[in-house]
Kinemage of the C-alpha trace (Angstrom):
@kinemage 1
@onewidth
@group {chain A} dominant
@subgroup {mainchain}
@vectorlist {calphas} color= white
{ca met a 1} P -5.181 15.355 20.526
{ca thr a 2} L -8.262 13.877 21.087
{ca lys a 3} L -11.028 13.024 18.400
{ca thr a 4} L -14.806 12.352 18.595
{ca ile a 5} L -16.511 9.519 16.945
{ca leu a 6} L -19.836 8.291 16.629
{ca ile a 7} L -20.710 4.536 16.395
{ca ala a 8} L -24.278 3.092 15.771
{ca thr a 9} L -25.466 0.805 17.763
{ca asp a 10} L -28.798 -1.028 18.992
{ca tyr a 11} L -27.013 -1.877 22.376
{ca ser a 12} L -26.541 -5.287 21.729
{ca leu a 13} L -23.287 -7.262 22.215
{ca glu a 14} L -22.992 -7.731 18.507
{ca ser a 15} L -23.063 -4.239 18.192
{ca leu a 16} L -19.659 -3.591 20.016
{ca asn a 17} L -18.155 -5.590 17.307
{ca ile a 18} L -17.727 -2.624 15.150
{ca leu a 19} L -15.765 -0.869 17.974
{ca lys a 20} L -13.478 -3.654 18.339
{ca lys a 21} L -13.100 -3.480 15.035
{ca val a 22} L -12.625 0.220 14.431
{ca leu a 23} L -10.298 0.480 17.461
{ca lys a 24} L -8.026 -3.081 16.210
{ca glu a 25} L -7.880 -0.863 12.828
{ca lys a 26} L -6.725 2.347 14.945
{ca glu a 27} L -4.022 0.416 16.942
{ca ala a 28} L -2.659 -1.554 13.530
{ca ser a 29} L -2.359 1.946 12.057
{ca glu a 30} L -0.408 3.207 15.316
{ca asp a 31} L -2.644 5.969 15.931
{ca gln a 32} L -1.070 8.301 18.597
{ca asn a 33} L -4.693 10.118 18.519
{ca gln a 34} L -7.295 9.277 21.931
{ca tyr a 35} L -10.996 9.294 21.327
{ca asn a 36} L -14.070 10.414 22.785
{ca ile a 37} L -16.571 7.394 21.604
{ca leu a 38} L -20.318 7.944 21.169
{ca leu a 39} L -22.168 4.820 21.010
{ca val a 40} L -25.650 5.805 19.617
{ca ser a 41} L -28.995 4.455 18.923
{ca gly a 42} L -32.009 5.895 17.688
{ca tyr a 43} L -34.704 6.180 19.935
{ca glu a 44} L -38.582 7.327 19.483
{ca pro a 45} L -39.915 8.548 22.949
{ca gly a 46} L -43.177 8.427 21.612
{ca asp a 47} L -45.939 11.308 22.414
{ca ser a 48} L -47.018 11.008 25.607
{ca ile a 49} L -47.650 13.672 27.501
{ca arg a 50} L -46.399 10.971 30.418
{ca asp a 51} L -43.489 9.567 29.052
{ca leu a 52} L -42.122 12.984 27.671
{ca leu a 53} L -42.231 14.616 30.836
{ca phe a 54} L -41.023 11.316 33.212
{ca asn a 55} L -38.554 9.325 31.218
{ca thr a 56} L -34.850 10.675 31.767
{ca lys a 57} L -32.006 8.908 29.731
{ca asn a 58} L -32.015 7.029 32.221
{ca thr a 59} L -34.835 5.237 32.220
{ca ile a 60} L -34.632 4.609 28.518
{ca phe a 61} L -31.231 3.226 28.679
{ca asn a 62} L -32.432 0.742 31.496
{ca lys a 63} L -34.939 -0.212 29.204
{ca ile a 64} L -32.914 -0.463 25.955
{ca arg a 65} L -29.403 -1.305 27.045
{ca pro a 66} L -28.616 -4.560 28.913
{ca gln a 67} L -26.239 -4.753 31.814
{ca glu a 68} L -24.445 -7.106 29.804
{ca phe a 69} L -23.666 -4.477 27.231
{ca cys a 70} L -22.214 -1.978 29.426
{ca asp a 71} L -19.740 -4.424 31.090
{ca ala a 72} L -18.838 -5.465 27.325
{ca tyr a 73} L -17.484 -1.742 26.580
{ca gly a 74} L -15.854 -1.611 29.937
{ca ile a 75} L -13.527 -4.503 28.892
{ca ile a 76} L -13.272 -3.282 25.379
{ca arg a 77} L -12.367 -0.085 27.378
{ca asn a 78} L -9.472 -1.320 29.671
{ca lys a 79} L -8.047 -3.108 26.546
{ca tyr a 80} L -7.690 0.095 24.502
{ca pro a 81} L -7.183 2.361 27.126
{ca his a 82} L -4.256 4.240 25.367
{ca leu a 83} L -6.718 4.794 22.258
{ca ile a 84} L -10.014 5.742 24.573
{ca asn a 85} L -10.682 8.798 26.410
{ca lys a 86} L -13.975 8.174 27.278
{ca ile a 87} L -16.739 6.253 26.124
{ca ile a 88} L -20.534 7.905 26.177
{ca cys a 89} L -23.614 6.366 25.570
{ca asp a 90} L -26.367 8.555 24.201
{ca ile a 91} L -29.432 8.387 22.177
{ca phe a 92} L -30.801 10.706 19.080
{ca thr a 93} L -34.181 11.485 19.468
{ca gly a 94} L -34.641 13.443 16.048
{ca ser a 95} L -36.565 13.108 13.017
{ca phe a 96} L -34.988 14.963 10.390
{ca gln a 97} L -31.694 15.120 8.930
{ca arg a 98} L -31.079 18.635 9.997
{ca thr a 99} L -31.690 17.562 14.047
{ca phe a 100} L -29.320 14.794 13.018
{ca asn a 101} L -26.457 17.473 11.640
{ca asn a 102} L -26.825 19.606 14.567
{ca tyr a 103} L -26.327 16.855 16.893
{ca val a 104} L -23.099 15.917 14.779
{ca lys a 105} L -21.591 19.681 15.293
{ca ala a 106} L -22.963 20.197 18.835
{ca glu a 107} L -20.826 16.788 19.950
{ca asn a 108} L -17.988 17.666 17.263
{ca ile a 109} L -18.060 14.430 15.744
{ca glu a 110} L -15.442 13.931 13.033
{ca glu a 111} L -16.191 10.119 11.981
{ca ala a 112} L -19.181 7.752 12.168
{ca tyr a 113} L -19.125 4.134 11.652
{ca tyr a 114} L -22.145 1.774 11.298
{ca ser a 115} L -22.859 -1.749 9.918
{ca pro a 116} L -25.869 -2.765 7.931
{ca ala a 117} L -25.992 -6.022 10.075
{ca ile a 118} L -27.029 -4.247 12.985
{ca lys a 119} L -30.558 -3.130 12.836
{ca ser a 120} L -32.446 -1.152 15.703
{ca lys a 121} L -35.151 -2.713 16.393
{ca gly a 122} L -38.259 -3.035 19.287
{ca lys a 123} L -38.461 -0.796 22.360
{ca gly a 124} L -38.711 2.646 20.440
{ca lys a 125} L -35.380 2.006 18.789
{ca phe a 126} L -34.762 3.204 15.335
{ca asp a 127} L -31.920 2.881 12.876
{ca ile a 128} L -29.576 6.036 12.358
{ca ala a 129} L -27.547 4.539 9.779
{ca pro a 130} L -29.377 6.532 6.738
{ca tyr a 131} L -28.851 9.865 8.722
{ca ile a 132} L -24.671 9.112 9.243
{ca lys a 133} L -24.864 8.496 5.378
{ca lys a 134} L -26.500 11.578 4.388
{ca cys a 135} L -24.325 13.546 6.978
{ca lys a 136} L -21.875 16.263 4.760
{ca asp a 137} L -19.933 16.826 7.980
{ca leu a 138} L -18.678 13.611 8.896
{ca gln a 139} L -16.393 10.996 7.575
{ca val a 140} L -18.478 7.551 7.329
{ca gln a 141} L -17.448 4.451 7.226
{ca glu a 142} L -19.253 1.292 6.960
{ca ile a 143} L -17.959 -1.556 8.675
{ca lys a 144} L -18.874 -5.177 7.575
{ca val a 145} L -19.454 -7.342 10.573
{ca glu a 146} L -19.304 -11.234 10.416
{ca met a 147} L -20.537 -13.467 12.792
{ca pro a 148} L -20.642 -17.318 12.741
{ca glu a 149} L -23.686 -18.594 12.417
{ca arg a 150} L -23.193 -20.883 15.439
{ca leu a 151} L -21.965 -19.440 18.213
{ca pro a 152} L -22.561 -20.671 21.703
{ca glu a 153} L -21.399 -17.142 23.564
{ca arg a 154} L -24.107 -15.371 21.375
{ca gly a 155} L -25.983 -13.128 23.678
{ca arg a 156} L -23.633 -13.197 26.646
{ca leu a 157} L -20.907 -11.474 28.148
{ca ala a 158} L -18.182 -13.851 26.550
{ca glu a 159} L -19.211 -12.845 23.065
{ca ile a 160} L -17.328 -9.923 23.499
{ca phe a 161} L -13.816 -12.092 23.028
{ca val a 162} L -14.690 -13.696 19.933
{ca glu a 163} L -11.971 -12.004 17.546
{ca val a 164} L -13.859 -10.143 14.274
């Protein structure tokens, strides 16, 4: 059976620790389901006519998502092929709870995971955790992600191999 889960991210390598932890738990519980994983960040597109007309999701992703992030989730996907059907990066551009609830229904999302340590900041990003917490249609789980203070791999692709 295929289920859809949402993981709140800021498109940093550190935020992929949520995905790693979730998949590790699913594998430990011998879950037989496959998952469509939505990595979602909030994004404020602005109110400029030019931005609204000429910005596509690809141009937005080029601004907010580094290539290392894509490489890293590819590595995670290869580690858990029995659990992952597909991984999709997306943005939520709404500003109302009702809009988020409609997004959840449209995408058939059943579970959502977030970490209070991951805060979307800069380049028009905003944190979607408050929307996730208030959504009645989701099984919500807060994931504690603790990274060592001194990590030589921080910000590089090797960070994805650090066990959480």
